[in-house]
C-alpha positions as CSV (number, residue, x, y, z in Angstrom):
1,X,-2.6,-27.5,9.0
2,X,-1.9,-26.8,5.4
3,X,-4.1,-27.8,2.5
4,X,-2.8,-30.0,-0.3
5,X,-2.1,-27.7,-3.3
6,X,-3.1,-29.0,-6.7
7,X,-1.0,-28.4,-9.9
8,X,-3.7,-26.0,-11.1
9,X,-3.7,-24.1,-7.8
10,X,0.1,-24.0,-7.8
11,X,0.1,-22.5,-11.3
12,X,-2.5,-19.9,-10.3
13,X,-0.4,-19.0,-7.2
14,X,2.7,-18.8,-9.5
15,X,0.9,-16.4,-11.8
16,X,-0.3,-14.2,-8.9
17,X,3.2,-14.3,-7.3
18,X,4.8,-13.2,-10.6
19,X,2.2,-10.5,-11.2
20,X,2.9,-8.9,-7.8
21,X,6.7,-9.4,-7.8
22,X,7.1,-6.0,-9.4
23,X,10.9,-5.9,-9.4
24,X,11.2,-9.6,-10.5
25,X,13.6,-10.5,-7.7
26,X,11.7,-13.6,-6.7
27,X,10.4,-12.1,-3.4
28,X,7.2,-10.3,-2.3
29,X,7.4,-7.6,0.3
30,X,4.7,-7.3,2.9
31,X,2.5,-4.9,0.9
32,X,2.8,-7.1,-2.2
33,X,1.9,-10.2,-0.1
34,X,-1.2,-8.5,1.2
35,X,-2.3,-7.5,-2.3
36,X,-1.5,-10.9,-3.8
37,X,-3.6,-12.7,-1.1
38,X,-6.6,-10.5,-1.6
39,X,-6.3,-11.0,-5.4
40,X,-6.9,-14.7,-4.7
41,X,-10.2,-13.7,-3.0
42,X,-8.8,-14.9,0.4
43,X,-10.6,-13.0,3.2
44,X,-8.1,-12.6,6.0
45,X,-7.3,-9.8,8.4
46,X,-4.2,-7.7,8.2
47,X,-3.3,-9.1,11.7
48,X,-3.4,-12.6,10.4
49,X,-1.2,-11.7,7.4
50,X,1.2,-9.9,9.8
51,X,1.4,-12.9,12.1
52,X,2.0,-15.4,9.3
53,X,4.7,-13.1,7.8
54,X,6.4,-12.9,11.1
55,X,6.6,-16.7,11.1
56,X,7.6,-17.2,7.4
57,X,9.7,-14.1,6.9
58,X,11.0,-13.1,10.4
59,X,13.9,-11.0,8.9
60,X,11.5,-9.1,6.6
61,X,13.6,-9.9,3.5
62,X,10.5,-10.8,1.5
63,X,8.5,-14.0,0.9
64,X,9.8,-16.4,-1.8
65,X,7.4,-18.5,-3.9
66,X,7.6,-21.6,-1.7
67,X,6.7,-19.6,1.4
68,X,4.0,-17.8,-0.5
69,X,2.4,-21.2,-1.3
70,X,2.7,-22.1,2.4
71,X,0.9,-18.9,3.3
72,X,-1.9,-19.0,0.9
73,X,-2.6,-22.7,1.4
74,X,-3.0,-22.5,5.1
75,X,-6.4,-23.3,6.5
76,X,-8.9,-20.5,7.2
77,X,-8.6,-18.7,10.5
78,X,-12.3,-19.5,11.3
79,X,-13.4,-22.9,12.4
80,X,-17.0,-24.2,12.1
81,X,-17.2,-24.2,15.9
82,X,-16.1,-20.6,16.2
83,X,-18.7,-19.5,13.5
84,X,-21.5,-21.4,15.4
85,X,-20.5,-19.8,18.7
86,X,-20.5,-16.3,17.1
87,X,-23.7,-17.0,15.4
88,X,-25.4,-18.0,18.6
89,X,-24.3,-14.9,20.3
90,X,-25.7,-12.7,17.5
91,X,-28.9,-14.7,17.3
92,X,-30.5,-12.8,20.2
93,X,-34.1,-13.8,19.5
94,X,-33.1,-17.4,18.9
95,X,-35.0,-17.6,15.6
96,X,-32.0,-19.2,13.8
97,X,-31.4,-16.0,11.7
98,X,-29.2,-12.9,12.1
99,X,-29.6,-9.7,10.2
100,X,-26.9,-9.1,7.6
101,X,-26.6,-5.5,8.8
102,X,-25.6,-6.8,12.3
103,X,-23.2,-9.4,10.8
104,X,-21.6,-6.6,8.7
105,X,-21.1,-4.5,11.8
106,X,-19.5,-7.3,13.8
107,X,-17.2,-8.4,11.1
108,X,-16.0,-4.9,10.3
109,X,-15.7,-3.5,13.8
110,X,-14.9,-6.2,16.3
111,X,-11.9,-8.4,16.9
112,X,-9.7,-8.6,13.8
113,X,-11.8,-6.5,11.4
114,X,-12.5,-7.6,7.9
115,X,-12.3,-4.8,5.3
116,X,-15.5,-3.5,3.7
117,X,-14.3,-4.7,0.3
118,X,-13.6,-8.2,1.5
119,X,-17.0,-8.3,3.3
120,X,-18.8,-7.2,0.2
121,X,-17.2,-10.1,-1.8
122,X,-18.3,-12.7,0.8
123,X,-21.8,-11.4,1.2
124,X,-22.4,-10.7,-2.5
125,X,-24.4,-13.9,-3.1
126,X,-26.8,-13.0,-0.3
127,X,-27.2,-9.3,-1.1
128,X,-27.8,-10.1,-4.8
129,X,-30.6,-12.4,-3.9
130,X,-32.2,-9.7,-1.7
131,X,-31.7,-11.6,1.6
132,X,-31.6,-9.5,4.7
133,X,-30.9,-12.3,7.2
134,X,-28.6,-15.3,7.2
135,X,-28.8,-18.7,8.9
136,X,-25.8,-20.5,10.5
137,X,-25.3,-22.9,7.6
138,X,-25.2,-20.1,5.1
139,X,-22.7,-18.2,7.3
140,X,-20.4,-21.2,7.6
141,X,-20.5,-21.7,3.9
142,X,-19.8,-18.1,3.1
143,X,-17.0,-17.8,5.6
144,X,-15.3,-21.1,5.2
145,X,-15.7,-21.6,1.4
146,X,-15.7,-17.9,0.6
147,X,-12.3,-17.6,2.2
148,X,-10.7,-20.1,-0.1
């Protein structure tokens, strides 16, 4: 399901699209799309980008602005339920907390890995505060809100 895009968001997306449309042809190639998405602080895997581009740009001609909006306004690939399930698996001692170090390892090495740079952006509020563990609500907030 797609989110509703406000005029302010649409203008921001237009600015980003124009910035990464280096040859000003009205289309972004796959590399430009990946960079543009990351510049919007969206934390998504390369596999997710690849799958979405295969749907929106099957002939690999480039993504126009309308399809770019469709791509960047799609819901996050994580659901609250998936995050809770993953948290419960990682919460081995059942204390309601998981070490950030373990979370970092899982997110960067398992499934569809998140890049180190993206992970640092998401975890920055916790690491700045000196926290070394995270609870499920903090994790949901970071992953769901941090991805938008």
